[in-house]
N, C-alpha and C positions, 0 to 999 in steps of 0.2 A: 599525290592527292590533288584532285580538282575540286575547287570550291564552287558550288552553285549558289549564286547570290540572288535573293528575292527581296525587293524593297517593300516594306509595309505600306508605302505610299502609292504603289503601282498595282492597279487591279489586274493587269495581265500577268504580272509576276506572281501574284497570289493565286490566280486561277491555275497557272502552270504548276506552282509548288503544291497546291492541294492535290492535284492528280499524281504528282510524283510520290507524295506521301502515301496515297491510296494504293498505287501500284506496288510500292515497296513494303506496304503493311506497317508503316511507321506512324507514330503520334507526332503532332506538331510540337515543336519546341524552338527556342532561339537558335540552337545548333542541333542538327540531326545527322548522324552518320548513317549514310544509306548503304555503303559498301566499303570495301578496302580502297576503292578508287574515288568515291564521291561523297562529299559532305554538303548538306544544304544549310545555308546560313541566312537568317532573316535580318535585315538591317533597317534602321528607322528612317534614314535619309533616302532621297532619290538616288538611284544607282549612278547616275551621271556625275554626281558630286562626291563619289567615293575618294578617299585619300588613303595613303599608306597606313595611317594610324587606325583606320577603321577595320583593317584586317590584321592588325598586330596581334600576335599570339596564335594565329592560325598557320600551320605549316603547309600552305598550299604551293604547289608547283605551277598552278595555272588557275584562272578564274573564268567561269562562264556565267554571264549575267542574263537572267530571265527578265524580259522587259516588254513594254508596250512600244508600239510604233504609231506615230501620228502623221497624217497627211491630209492635205486639203481635199483630195479626191474621195477619202473615206472608203476606198475600195478594200475588201479583205485581202490581206497578204501575210506572208510569213517570210521574215528576212533574217539574214546573218551578216554581221559586219564587225570590224575592229574599230574601236574609238580613237579619236585624235582630232586636233585642231590644226588645219593646214595653213591658216592665215593668221592675221593679227588679232582676230576676235576669239573670245572663248565664252559666249553667253550661256552655254549649257555644260559647264563643268570643265575641269582640266585647265591647262595653261595654253596661252596662244603659241602658235608655231611649235607645238609639242604633240607627239603621238605616243600611244600606248605600245607596249610590246605585242607583236602579232605572232600567232602560231597558225600559219596557213593550213597545216594538217588538220587542226581542230575545225577551222572554218569550212574546209571541204567536207569533212566527215559529217558535220551538222547539215550542210547544204544537200549532200547526197541523200541522207536519210529523210530530210524534209521533202525532197523532190519525189521520193517513192511514196511517202506517207500521204501526200496531198493529191495524188493522182485521182482523177474523177471528181475532185472538188472545184468549185468556182472560186479559187483562191490563188493568187500569184505567189510564186516562190522565187527568191532572188538573193544574190549578194547585194550589199549596198556600199556606196562610197564611204570612205573614212569620214566620220563626223562625231562631234560632241565628246564629253569626257566619260570616264576618267582617263588621264594621260600619264599619271605619275606612279602607278603601282609598280612593284618590283617584279611582277610575273606577267606572262601573257594574259590578255583580256579579249574575250569574244562575246558579242551580244547575239542572242537569238530572240526574235521579237514577233509579237502578234500585232497586226495592224488592221484597220487604221483608225478606229473610233471606239467609244465605250462599249458599243454592242459587240464588236469583235473581241475586245479585250476580255469581256466576261463570258464569251461563248464557250460553253462546256466542251463541245467537240474540238474546238481549236486548242483549248487548254490541254485536253487529253492527248491530242496529236503531238504537241510540242513536248509534253512530258515523256511520251514514249520515244520520241526522236532523241531527246537528250540522254535517256537511259541506254538506248541502243548505240548511239554514236560515240559516247565517251567511255573511256579514253579512246582516241583514234587508234585504229589498229594497222592502217595501211601506211607504208612509207611512200611519200610523194615528193615531187619537186616543189620547191617553194619559190613564189614569184611575188613581185609588187606590180600592181596594175595601174595603167594610165589611160585616160581618155574615156569618152562616152558619157552617157547621162548618169544620174545619181544611182539608178537601180541596176546599172552595169549589166545589160543583157548579154553582151559578147563575153565578158569575163565570167559570168555565170555559166554560160554554155561551155566555155573553155574548160572550166573545172569539172563539169558534169561529164564531158566527153573525153577527158584526158586524165592521166594519173598525175594530177597537178593541183596545187592549192594556192590560192591568192588570199593574202591577208589584207594589207592596206591597198586601197584603190583611190587614185586621184582622179576625180571627174573633170570633165571639160571645163566646168565653171571655175575650177581652182588650179588649172594647169599652169598658170603664170606664177607659180609659187617660188618662194625663196629657195635657192640651191642648197642652203644648209638644211632645210627641211627635207628636200629630196634625199640627201645623204642619210638623214635620220631614219627615213622610211626603211632603208636597207639595213642600217645598223641595228634597228629595233625590230627586225624580223628574225625569228629563230629557224635554223641556225643562221649566222650572218649570211644574208641573201645577196646573190650577185646576178639575179635574173629578173627581167622585166617583161611583161606582156602588154603590148600597146594596141589599143583600139585605134588603129591608124586614122581611119576616117572620122573618128570621134575626137581628134586632136586638131584644133584650129591650125591651118597652114602657117600662120604667122608665128606660131610657138613651136613648131616641130623641130626646127634646126637648133633652137636654144635648148630644148629638152634633150635631144639626142647628144648635144655637146656635153651637157651636164652628166648624162648617164655614161658617156664614153670616158669622161674624166674620172668616174668612179670605178671603171673597169666592169661595167654592167653589160651582160649579154642581153640583147633585145630581140624579142619575137613579136612580129606584127600579125594581128588577126583582123 
């Protein structure tokens, strides 16, 4: 069972959830069983601050969070990413140097459906680098988001698109290779293209700005990707030359197979 999480504090989540209920012909409630595979849950806190206790009592195998995305550009976008804090800070939920469990198959399924659904629209679709909480849930967590300002969060068309994508993409039906991504900018254009063009899913992505991370966190990225993941896809030009040898050494010590794109 996959839990769809919508925060009552998040206008984008409420927008998406409203359309999910309409499509499924369900009435709003704190917990709404949509199908044998999906249950919608409304929570009172912002989703980035979720803890294990908030989902206690739910027999979820996985969680997909319906969410807003904010950026200074305010450009319309639809994004998919796994949460986690790669460095010493955790200002937006979770713990420092801790990452959520990733299911790259789910991330890819959502991304592929988004890419198809957004054709013809002036809206960017991409994977994002790993960032913010929650990090301590016992099951895989994936965010699907509407960006990047209040106008987009409340946009009925965008809410409907994400709702349809979620209902079509989940649970993922295609068996794909699982990878951890490294390098490139936050919106990960090469990793996004790699997933769309190959039978491959990427969960955690470490962007260029966080590439000098602790080796223990690098190990955690693979340990907390299901199934235990031993493959990495590297945006080679998007990794600073001064960090390449150190990263390759860390990955080699973990027995990770590296693919450069």
